[in-house]
C-alpha positions in Angstrom: 50.3 -7.3 -44.1 50.1 -3.8 -44.9 51.5 -2.3 -42.4 53.8 -2.7 -39.0 50.8 -1.3 -37.2 48.4 -4.9 -39.0 51.5 -6.7 -37.9 51.8 -5.4 -34.5 48.1 -6.1 -33.7 48.4 -9.6 -35.2 51.2 -10.6 -33.6 49.6 -9.1 -30.3 46.8 -11.2 -31.6 48.2 -14.2 -31.6 49.9 -13.7 -28.5 46.9 -13.1 -26.8 44.9 -16.5 -29.0 47.7 -18.7 -27.7 47.2 -17.9 -23.8 43.7 -18.1 -24.0 43.9 -21.5 -25.5 46.9 -22.4 -22.9 44.9 -21.2 -20.1 41.3 -22.4 -21.3 43.0 -26.3 -21.9 44.6 -26.2 -18.4 41.2 -25.2 -16.8 39.5 -28.6 -18.3 41.3 -30.4 -15.0 40.9 -27.9 -12.5 37.2 -27.9 -13.5 36.8 -31.7 -13.4 38.5 -31.6 -10.1 36.3 -29.0 -8.3 33.1 -30.7 -9.6 29.8 -29.8 -9.4 28.9 -27.5 -12.0 32.6 -26.6 -13.0 32.3 -30.0 -14.5 29.3 -30.1 -16.4 29.6 -31.3 -19.8 28.6 -28.3 -21.3 31.1 -25.4 -19.1 33.7 -28.1 -20.4 32.7 -28.2 -23.7 33.1 -24.5 -23.6 36.4 -24.3 -22.9 37.4 -26.9 -25.6 35.7 -24.7 -28.1 36.9 -21.5 -26.8 40.7 -23.4 -27.1 40.1 -24.8 -30.4 39.2 -21.4 -32.3 41.5 -19.9 -30.6 43.8 -22.1 -32.1 42.2 -22.2 -35.4 42.6 -18.6 -35.1 46.3 -18.3 -34.7 46.7 -21.1 -37.8 44.9 -18.3 -39.8 46.3 -15.6 -38.6 50.1 -16.8 -39.1 49.5 -18.2 -42.8 47.8 -14.8 -43.6 44.7 -16.0 -44.8 42.5 -13.6 -45.7 39.7 -15.5 -43.6 41.5 -14.6 -40.3 39.5 -11.2 -39.7 36.2 -13.1 -40.1 37.6 -16.1 -37.9 39.0 -13.9 -35.4 35.8 -12.2 -35.2 33.9 -15.6 -34.5 37.0 -16.3 -31.7 35.9 -13.2 -30.0 32.2 -14.2 -29.8 33.1 -17.1 -28.4 35.6 -16.0 -26.2 33.3 -13.5 -24.8 31.2 -16.0 -23.9 33.9 -18.3 -22.6 34.4 -15.2 -19.9 31.1 -15.0 -19.1 30.3 -18.0 -18.2 33.6 -18.7 -16.4 33.1 -15.3 -14.8 29.7 -16.5 -13.4 30.8 -19.6 -11.9 33.5 -18.2 -9.8 37.0 -19.5 -9.0 38.6 -18.7 -12.9 40.1 -15.7 -12.7 42.4 -16.3 -14.8 40.6 -18.2 -17.4 38.3 -14.8 -17.6 40.9 -12.4 -17.8 43.2 -14.6 -20.9 39.6 -15.4 -22.4 38.9 -11.2 -22.1 42.5 -9.8 -23.5 41.9 -12.4 -26.4 38.8 -10.9 -27.2 40.3 -7.7 -27.1 42.9 -8.1 -29.0 40.7 -10.1 -31.6 38.5 -7.4 -32.1 41.5 -4.8 -32.4 43.0 -7.0 -35.1 39.9 -7.6 -36.9 39.2 -3.7 -36.8 42.7 -3.1 -38.3 42.4 -5.5 -40.7 39.1 -4.5 -41.9 39.5 -0.6 -42.4 41.1 -0.5 -45.0 38.7 -2.7 -47.4 37.1 -0.7 -49.6 33.2 -0.4 -48.8 
């Protein structure tokens, strides 16, 4: 890691990804209990995919893998889709907020991590 700013940004991103993972996993049961479109296989798969990609992103950031910016960009894309889907369904405001925070943190981390890379 090149600087204190990047370490702070990665630390914030790890925190946001961990929270998003926790909330998405917690909503699996919530959605199954609600039923209907909340319990459909595609929606449950989206929650589980979001949780898994967050977990993998955290692992790569934690070991300072050279691949973490690429994976965090993917994490932002998946979590953005999850947030949009959850917002459209309703009754999932905390999931939407956690996913959107993860998206913002991942994008900021990617921007800072790739800013120092020569073209």
